[in-house]
Structure formats: structure tokens, C-alpha cells
N, C-alpha and C positions, 0 to 999 in steps of 0.2 A: 558586598557579597561574601557569604561564608565560604570557607575552603571546601566544604562538602558540596555546595551548590555549584561552585566553580569547577570542581572535578566532574560533577554530572555534566556540565555544559561541554566540558573538554572531551569527555567520552562520546556525547552525542554527535559532536563535530567529526569524530573519526569514524562513524558509522557509514558504510555504503548501503544506500537505499535505492532501490529500482521501482519505479512507478509504472505499472502496466495498464494503460488506460488510454482511450482514444483521445485525440486533441478536442479541446473545448473548454468551456467555462469551468466545469466541474474538475477537470484534471488541473487546470490553472490554480484553483483554489488550494488543491491538495499540495501541489508543488510549491506555491508560494509560502504556505505554512512550514513545509520541511525546509525550504530555504530559509525562512526566519530563524528556525533552530539552529540552521548552520549545518546540516547534514550534507555528506558528499552524495550527490544523486543524479540519476539520469531517468529519462523517460523512455519507454518502449511501446510501440504499437506497429503492427497488429501482435496479438498474444503470440509469444513464441512457443515453439513445440518443445523446447528444452528449458528449463528454468535458468535464469542467469546465475552462473557459478560463482561470481564475485560479489554477490549481495549478501548483507547482513540481515536486511529487511526487505521484504518485497510486498508492496500494496499493489493489489491486482483486482480487475474488474470482475464481478459476477452478475449476471443478469439472466432473466428468462430466456433471452434470445441466445445465451451462450450454449455452445454445443460441447459435448464432451471431447470432441476431437482436439488434441494438442494440449489438453488441460492436465496438470500434474497436482499432487496433493503434498502436504508438509511431510509426509514421509519420504518424498522424493528429493527433498532440499534440506540444506543445512541452515537456512535462513529462516527467520520468523516470518510468517504469512499473515498478512492483514488484507482481508477481503473487503472491497469497496462495492457495496450492494446498492442496487437501484431502489428496491422495496421489498418488503417481507411477503411474498406470496408463497403458497405452498411449494411450488416449482422451485422458486429461488431458494427457500429454506433448505429443501433437499439438496441443491447444488452447493449451498454453503457447508452443509454436513459432510457431502461428500469430499470437499477439499481439506478438511481437518484443518482449516485455519486457526491460528492462534488468537485472532481478534477479528472483529466486524465494525466497519464504520458504514452507517446507511445514509443515503441521500436524504434531504438535501445537505450538502457540504456547506458550511458557512464561513466566509472569510473572518479572518481575525480582526475584531474592530481596534486592535492596537495599532500604533504606529511604529515604523521601524526606523 
């Protein structure tokens, strides 16, 4: 492994990640992938009214059923926000735009075919 790649892995292992998503298979897939990378992470549910202050990256659920109560945007946090979206309906797209997320992953989430 090159020194640059080794440095990248070391940097990723130092990142604090919070996953805000209800328990279930989808959350498990996202969590397992982050664990493979080696990030320090924790899960939170239900959606907190305040953003986690100790996170470098926050993965969070956005769905049509999401209400605006308790949701915050990228301007409210110092962390990178990655939205986890159910699907691309006009309502969901509007919610995604409102969050100002730095990135979006859409379902279905697929487990890594690699072995650990």
C-alpha cells in the first residue's frame, strides 16, 4: 500500500460519523460499510432536534414522510451532511434541496460484495 493511500485510511479512521436512520436492513448496510472503512461511528434514532455536535460526517434519512419539525440544514452544522433518500419524488427532492446536504445516497443501498 502506498504511503498516500495509507494516510487516507488513517484519516478516515479518525472521522466521527453519525448515522441518523431507523433500525433495519438499510441502516445495517450503511453501518457495515462505514465499519469496513474503520470510521468511528454511532447510530441515532429518532431524528434529534439538534444536530450531533461531535460529528465530522452525518448520514441522515430523508423521506416523503419526513416532517420539517426537528430537521436542520447544512448551515446549522459544522459536519458534512449526506442525505439517505428513499426515492426521487418531487416532494423528496424538495426536502433534499431544503437540507442543503453535501451529498445524497439513494435506496436501494447495496452491501459490499467484498469480504472483510
